[in-house]
C-alpha positions as CSV (number, residue, x, y, z in Angstrom):
1,X,-17.2,38.1,-5.7
2,X,-16.3,37.6,-9.3
3,X,-13.2,40.0,-8.1
4,X,-12.4,37.8,-5.4
5,X,-12.1,35.1,-7.9
6,X,-10.3,36.7,-10.5
7,X,-7.6,38.0,-8.3
8,X,-7.6,34.8,-7.0
9,X,-6.6,33.2,-10.6
10,X,-4.1,35.8,-10.9
11,X,-6.1,37.9,-13.4
12,X,-5.5,42.0,-12.9
13,X,-8.2,43.7,-11.1
14,X,-10.1,46.3,-13.5
15,X,-11.5,48.6,-10.8
16,X,-7.8,48.7,-9.8
17,X,-7.3,51.7,-12.5
18,X,-10.2,53.3,-11.7
19,X,-9.9,53.7,-8.4
20,X,-6.2,55.9,-8.9
21,X,-8.6,58.7,-9.7
22,X,-10.0,59.0,-6.3
23,X,-6.7,58.9,-4.4
24,X,-6.7,62.6,-3.9
25,X,-9.4,62.6,-2.4
26,X,-9.5,60.0,-0.1
27,X,-5.9,61.5,1.2
28,X,-7.7,64.9,1.8
29,X,-10.5,63.0,4.1
30,X,-8.1,61.0,5.3
31,X,-6.0,63.6,7.0
32,X,-9.0,65.6,8.1
33,X,-10.2,62.2,10.2
34,X,-7.2,61.7,11.5
35,X,-6.7,65.1,12.7
36,X,-10.3,65.3,13.8
37,X,-8.7,61.8,16.3
38,X,-6.3,64.3,17.4
39,X,-3.4,62.0,15.7
40,X,-0.1,63.9,14.4
41,X,0.1,61.5,11.4
42,X,-1.9,59.1,9.4
43,X,-1.9,55.7,11.4
44,X,-2.2,53.8,8.0
45,X,1.5,53.2,6.6
46,X,0.3,53.2,3.0
47,X,-1.4,56.8,2.9
48,X,0.9,59.1,4.2
49,X,-1.2,62.2,4.0
50,X,1.5,64.4,5.9
């Protein structure tokens, strides 16, 4: 709730910098997921893993 309030007030989210480190792991898992689902490319525009 505090993060939502801080973003509503225009304060930067402190967790965004920490989650950037997880992006490579998340892309690998996203690629594995969409290939298991039978999709050739990622269904999400922001996560282009292929």
